[in-house]
C-alpha positions as CSV (number, residue, x, y, z in Angstrom):
1,M,7.9,-90.0,-167.8
2,K,6.1,-87.1,-169.1
3,A,3.7,-85.1,-166.9
4,L,1.7,-81.9,-166.7
5,Q,2.6,-79.8,-163.7
6,Y,1.7,-76.9,-162.3
7,R,5.5,-75.5,-161.1
8,Q,5.3,-71.6,-160.8
9,V,2.5,-69.5,-159.0
10,G,0.9,-67.2,-161.5
11,A,2.6,-69.7,-164.8
12,A,0.8,-71.5,-167.4
13,P,1.2,-75.6,-166.4
14,E,3.6,-77.2,-168.5
15,V,4.7,-80.8,-169.3
16,V,8.2,-82.2,-167.8
17,T,9.8,-84.9,-167.3
18,V,9.7,-86.6,-164.3
19,P,10.9,-89.8,-162.6
20,D,8.7,-93.1,-163.3
21,P,6.9,-93.2,-159.6
22,E,7.4,-96.6,-157.9
23,P,4.4,-98.0,-155.9
24,G,5.3,-98.5,-151.8
25,P,3.6,-100.8,-149.7
26,G,-0.5,-100.5,-149.9
27,Q,-0.2,-98.2,-153.1
28,V,-0.9,-99.0,-156.9
29,L,0.9,-97.8,-159.9
30,L,-1.5,-97.0,-163.0
31,K,-0.8,-97.1,-166.1
32,V,-2.8,-93.8,-167.3
33,T,-5.7,-94.3,-169.9
34,A,-7.0,-90.7,-169.7
35,A,-7.6,-87.9,-167.6
36,G,-10.2,-85.2,-166.9
37,V,-9.3,-81.2,-167.0
38,C,-11.6,-79.0,-165.0
39,H,-12.2,-75.5,-163.9
40,S,-11.3,-76.6,-159.9
41,D,-7.4,-76.7,-161.6
42,I,-7.7,-73.5,-162.9
43,A,-9.2,-72.2,-159.4
44,V,-5.8,-73.6,-157.6
45,M,-3.7,-72.0,-160.4
46,S,-5.1,-68.6,-159.8
47,W,-4.5,-68.6,-155.8
48,P,-1.9,-66.2,-154.5
49,A,1.4,-68.2,-152.9
50,A,0.0,-67.7,-149.3
51,A,-3.3,-69.9,-150.4
52,L,-1.3,-72.0,-151.7
53,P,-2.1,-75.5,-149.0
54,F,0.6,-77.6,-151.0
55,P,4.3,-76.8,-152.5
56,L,4.5,-77.0,-155.9
57,P,5.6,-78.2,-158.5
58,L,2.0,-80.2,-158.3
59,T,1.6,-82.8,-161.3
60,L,-2.4,-81.8,-162.6
61,G,-5.4,-83.8,-162.9
62,H,-7.7,-85.2,-160.4
63,E,-10.0,-87.0,-162.7
64,G,-8.1,-89.9,-163.3
65,A,-8.7,-94.0,-165.2
66,G,-6.2,-96.0,-166.3
67,T,-4.7,-99.8,-166.0
68,V,-3.3,-101.2,-162.7
69,A,0.8,-101.2,-164.2
70,A,2.6,-102.8,-160.7
71,L,0.6,-103.6,-157.3
72,G,3.0,-102.3,-153.9
73,A,3.6,-104.5,-151.1
74,G,0.2,-106.2,-149.4
75,V,-2.0,-104.9,-152.0
76,T,-4.8,-107.6,-152.9
77,G,-7.8,-107.9,-155.4
78,L,-6.2,-106.4,-158.4
79,S,-4.7,-107.6,-161.1
80,I,-1.5,-106.5,-163.6
81,G,-4.2,-105.2,-166.5
82,D,-7.3,-104.1,-164.3
83,P,-9.2,-101.3,-166.2
84,V,-10.1,-98.6,-163.0
85,A,-11.2,-95.3,-162.6
86,V,-10.0,-93.3,-159.5
87,Y,-12.1,-92.4,-156.3
88,G,-10.1,-88.7,-156.0
89,P,-11.1,-87.5,-152.8
90,W,-8.4,-89.6,-150.2
91,G,-9.2,-89.5,-146.9
92,C,-7.8,-91.1,-143.5
93,G,-10.0,-94.5,-144.3
94,S,-11.0,-94.9,-140.4
95,C,-12.8,-91.7,-139.2
96,A,-16.3,-91.5,-138.9
97,K,-17.2,-90.2,-142.4
98,C,-14.8,-92.4,-144.2
99,A,-16.1,-95.7,-142.6
100,E,-19.5,-94.4,-144.1
101,G,-17.4,-94.2,-147.4
102,K,-17.7,-90.3,-147.8
103,E,-14.3,-89.7,-147.6
104,N,-15.1,-86.2,-149.6
105,Y,-15.6,-85.2,-145.9
106,C,-12.9,-86.8,-144.3
107,L,-12.7,-85.5,-141.0
108,R,-8.9,-86.0,-140.3
109,A,-7.5,-85.3,-144.3
110,E,-6.4,-81.9,-143.4
111,E,-4.3,-82.9,-140.2
112,L,-3.1,-85.8,-141.8
113,S,-2.4,-83.4,-144.6
114,I,-4.5,-86.0,-146.9
115,R,-4.7,-84.0,-150.4
116,P,-6.5,-85.4,-153.9
117,P,-4.6,-86.4,-156.8
118,G,-4.1,-83.2,-158.9
119,L,-5.1,-81.1,-155.9
120,G,-2.2,-81.8,-153.6
121,A,-1.1,-85.4,-154.4
122,P,0.8,-86.2,-158.1
123,G,-2.6,-86.1,-160.3
124,A,-3.7,-88.4,-163.4
125,I,-2.2,-85.7,-166.3
126,A,1.0,-88.1,-166.9
127,E,2.1,-91.1,-168.0
128,Y,1.7,-93.0,-164.8
129,M,0.0,-92.2,-161.4
130,I,0.1,-93.4,-157.8
131,V,-3.1,-94.4,-155.8
132,D,-2.5,-94.3,-152.3
133,D,-5.0,-97.1,-151.6
134,P,-6.7,-99.7,-153.7
135,R,-10.0,-98.9,-152.2
136,H,-9.8,-95.5,-154.5
137,L,-9.9,-97.8,-157.3
138,V,-13.4,-98.5,-159.1
139,P,-13.6,-101.3,-161.7
140,L,-14.6,-99.7,-165.1
141,N,-15.8,-103.3,-166.1
142,G,-16.5,-102.8,-169.9
143,L,-16.7,-99.0,-169.6
144,D,-14.8,-96.7,-172.3
145,P,-12.1,-94.6,-170.2
146,V,-12.2,-91.5,-172.4
147,K,-15.9,-91.4,-172.3
148,S,-16.0,-92.8,-168.2
149,V,-13.2,-90.7,-166.4
150,P,-14.9,-87.6,-166.4
151,L,-17.7,-89.0,-164.2
152,T,-15.3,-89.5,-161.6
153,D,-15.9,-85.5,-160.5
154,A,-18.6,-84.2,-163.5
155,G,-20.2,-87.0,-163.5
156,L,-19.9,-87.9,-159.2
157,T,-20.5,-84.0,-157.9
158,P,-23.5,-83.1,-159.6
159,Y,-24.9,-86.9,-158.7
160,H,-24.5,-86.1,-154.7
161,A,-26.1,-82.8,-155.3
162,I,-29.0,-84.0,-157.3
163,K,-29.4,-87.2,-154.6
164,R,-30.2,-84.9,-151.6
165,S,-32.9,-82.9,-153.4
166,L,-34.4,-86.2,-155.3
167,P,-37.5,-86.3,-152.6
168,K,-38.3,-82.9,-153.8
169,L,-38.2,-83.5,-157.5
170,V,-41.8,-85.2,-157.9
171,P,-44.0,-85.1,-160.8
172,G,-45.1,-81.2,-161.7
173,S,-41.6,-80.3,-160.1
174,T,-38.8,-77.9,-162.0
175,A,-35.3,-78.1,-161.7
176,V,-33.0,-75.5,-162.5
177,V,-29.3,-76.4,-163.7
178,I,-27.0,-73.3,-164.3
179,G,-24.0,-73.4,-166.1
180,T,-24.2,-76.3,-168.8
181,G,-20.6,-77.1,-169.2
182,G,-18.2,-80.0,-167.8
183,L,-20.7,-80.7,-165.0
184,G,-23.8,-79.2,-166.1
185,H,-24.3,-81.1,-168.7
186,V,-23.7,-84.3,-167.1
187,A,-26.6,-83.1,-164.1
188,V,-28.9,-82.5,-167.1
189,Q,-28.9,-86.1,-168.1
190,L,-28.5,-87.4,-164.6
191,L,-31.9,-85.5,-163.6
192,R,-33.3,-87.1,-166.6
193,A,-32.6,-90.5,-166.0
194,M,-32.7,-90.2,-161.8
195,S,-36.4,-88.3,-161.6
196,T,-39.4,-87.0,-163.5
197,A,-38.5,-83.0,-162.8
198,R,-39.1,-80.4,-165.8
199,I,-35.1,-79.2,-166.1
200,I,-34.4,-75.4,-167.2
201,A,-31.1,-75.0,-168.1
202,L,-29.2,-71.4,-167.8
203,D,-26.1,-70.5,-169.7
204,V,-24.3,-67.4,-171.0
205,T,-23.7,-69.0,-174.6
206,E,-26.4,-70.3,-177.3
207,E,-23.5,-73.5,-178.0
208,K,-23.8,-74.6,-174.5
209,L,-27.4,-74.1,-174.2
210,A,-27.7,-75.8,-177.5
211,L,-25.9,-78.9,-175.8
212,A,-27.9,-78.2,-172.8
213,R,-31.0,-79.5,-175.4
214,E,-29.2,-82.0,-177.1
215,V,-28.6,-84.0,-173.8
216,G,-32.0,-83.8,-172.4
217,A,-33.0,-79.9,-170.7
218,H,-36.8,-79.2,-171.7
219,E,-36.1,-75.3,-171.7
220,A,-32.7,-73.3,-172.1
221,V,-32.4,-70.0,-171.2
222,L,-29.6,-66.9,-171.6
223,S,-28.4,-66.9,-167.6
224,D,-28.5,-62.4,-168.0
225,E,-30.2,-60.4,-165.4
226,K,-33.8,-61.8,-166.7
227,A,-33.3,-64.8,-166.5
228,A,-34.7,-65.4,-162.9
229,A,-37.9,-64.1,-163.9
230,R,-38.3,-66.3,-166.9
231,V,-38.1,-69.3,-164.6
232,R,-40.6,-67.7,-163.0
233,E,-42.6,-67.4,-165.8
234,L,-41.8,-70.7,-166.9
235,T,-43.0,-72.0,-163.6
236,G,-46.0,-70.1,-163.7
237,G,-44.6,-67.5,-160.4
238,R,-43.9,-70.7,-158.7
239,G,-40.0,-71.1,-158.9
240,A,-37.9,-74.0,-158.7
241,E,-37.9,-77.1,-156.4
242,A,-34.5,-77.6,-156.4
243,V,-32.0,-75.0,-157.8
244,F,-28.3,-76.3,-159.1
245,D,-25.2,-73.5,-159.8
246,F,-22.2,-75.2,-161.6
247,V,-20.7,-72.1,-161.8
248,G,-20.8,-70.3,-158.3
249,A,-19.9,-66.8,-159.1
250,P,-21.8,-63.8,-157.7
251,P,-24.1,-63.2,-160.7
252,T,-24.8,-67.3,-160.7
253,T,-25.8,-67.7,-156.9
254,A,-28.0,-64.7,-157.4
255,I,-30.1,-66.0,-159.9
256,A,-30.1,-69.0,-158.2
257,G,-32.0,-67.6,-155.1
258,A,-34.0,-65.2,-157.2
259,C,-35.3,-68.8,-158.9
260,A,-36.2,-71.0,-155.9
261,A,-39.8,-72.1,-154.9
262,V,-40.9,-72.3,-151.4
263,E,-39.3,-75.0,-149.7
264,G,-36.9,-75.3,-151.9
265,D,-33.2,-76.4,-152.7
266,V,-30.7,-74.0,-153.9
267,T,-27.1,-76.2,-153.6
268,I,-23.9,-74.1,-155.2
269,V,-21.7,-76.8,-157.0
270,G,-19.4,-74.0,-158.4
271,I,-16.3,-72.5,-157.1
272,G,-16.6,-69.0,-158.5
273,G,-16.4,-67.0,-155.2
274,G,-20.7,-66.5,-154.8
275,T,-22.5,-66.6,-151.9
276,L,-25.9,-66.3,-150.6
277,P,-27.3,-64.9,-148.3
278,V,-29.7,-66.6,-145.6
279,G,-32.3,-64.9,-143.2
280,F,-36.2,-64.3,-142.8
281,G,-37.5,-62.7,-146.1
282,V,-34.4,-63.0,-148.2
283,L,-35.5,-66.4,-149.5
284,P,-38.7,-67.5,-150.4
285,Y,-40.1,-69.5,-147.4
286,E,-38.1,-72.2,-145.7
287,V,-35.4,-72.2,-148.9
288,S,-31.9,-74.8,-148.0
289,V,-28.6,-73.5,-149.4
290,T,-26.4,-76.0,-149.4
291,A,-22.4,-76.1,-150.5
292,P,-21.7,-79.8,-151.1
293,Y,-17.9,-81.1,-152.1
294,W,-17.6,-84.1,-154.5
295,G,-19.4,-87.8,-153.3
296,S,-18.6,-91.0,-151.8
297,R,-17.2,-93.8,-152.9
298,A,-20.4,-95.6,-153.1
299,E,-22.2,-92.7,-155.3
300,L,-19.0,-93.3,-157.6
301,T,-20.2,-96.9,-158.3
302,E,-23.8,-95.5,-159.1
303,V,-23.0,-93.2,-161.1
304,L,-20.6,-95.9,-162.9
305,D,-23.2,-97.8,-163.2
306,L,-26.0,-95.5,-164.9
307,A,-23.4,-95.4,-167.6
308,R,-23.1,-98.7,-167.8
309,A,-27.3,-98.6,-168.1
310,G,-26.5,-96.0,-171.2
311,A,-28.4,-93.0,-169.3
312,L,-24.9,-91.1,-169.6
313,D,-23.5,-89.8,-172.3
314,V,-20.8,-87.3,-171.6
315,H,-19.3,-85.2,-174.3
316,V,-15.6,-84.6,-174.6
317,E,-12.5,-83.1,-176.7
318,T,-9.3,-85.0,-176.4
319,Y,-6.3,-83.8,-176.3
320,S,-2.6,-85.8,-176.5
321,L,-0.6,-85.1,-172.9
322,D,1.8,-82.8,-175.4
323,D,-1.2,-80.6,-176.3
324,A,-2.2,-80.6,-172.1
325,P,-1.7,-76.7,-171.6
326,L,-3.9,-75.7,-174.6
327,A,-6.7,-77.7,-173.2
328,Y,-6.4,-75.8,-170.1
329,E,-6.2,-72.6,-172.5
330,R,-9.1,-73.2,-174.3
331,L,-11.3,-74.2,-171.1
332,H,-10.2,-70.4,-169.2
333,A,-11.6,-69.0,-172.6
334,G,-14.6,-70.8,-172.1
335,K,-14.3,-72.9,-175.6
336,I,-14.4,-76.3,-174.0
337,N,-18.3,-77.8,-175.0
338,G,-18.1,-80.6,-172.4
339,R,-15.3,-81.9,-171.2
340,A,-11.6,-81.9,-171.8
341,V,-9.6,-85.4,-171.3
342,I,-6.2,-85.6,-171.8
343,L,-4.5,-89.1,-173.1
344,P,-1.2,-89.6,-171.6
345,N,-0.3,-92.6,-173.2
346,G,-2.6,-92.7,-176.9
């Protein structure tokens, strides 16, 4: 089969031919319908060899959807042809966090070398992929796999982040979304669906700010040295009760802290290497700063239910498997408006 692999440190990913996978006991083979392209992949491909926690080559793609093609021994509850989405942050299934469905916070994943597809295990940008356990598959139940595959990360991750701050997003409150790309433009829609907060979107290009307005942002502001002051101005000096930074670079984490209201939440979702100092007098009183990771299995079901109800419309650009390297080039250059989706069998 064809697959997109990261094969050598520092090199661009390439489409190669690899053996067709076969499911072992307890595993499921998917014929991949759609796979998302994410900045996390680019971050992984920028690490030096000493920082890579897994061997190469690696088949990329941690957002996956497909149809069940074969079942390993002992697998029940699925049938050949079932359309499903893949829950990506795999865990051991038995620790205290996994027992809550929070496999994104599995306590033994590192010890057992359990890694997500596309981020250590063979991923979804291939004609077929192996899913380690049927519990990591969620029925699509009529959803379009191309439009819904980004929800397995670009939807689940902001959903998890936003849920934590919902008690503060009451009428009259403000939420700031920094970075309105793949995750951020979904976050705007989630905030509209889940809260009554006023939403201020920040980004560095007018094109992405236009998308933010299109999907529901009440205000769209250029993310520059004046952005925090503009947020303060728009909120009458109060600041935002919740700030979600989907970039996470040093300039944006600084903006996030400067936007926060007293008792506000700052959630750093992006992995751009930025940090935010916490201490008395550094931030407004009782500001909470957190850096979450992905979301739970139950939350993925909730996100897909929101999509099924018509609350989410992910903007996608589609590419063939042969053109997958081009999708990464465009993403790295900031030219993807929304989410790039690969159609391996399209």
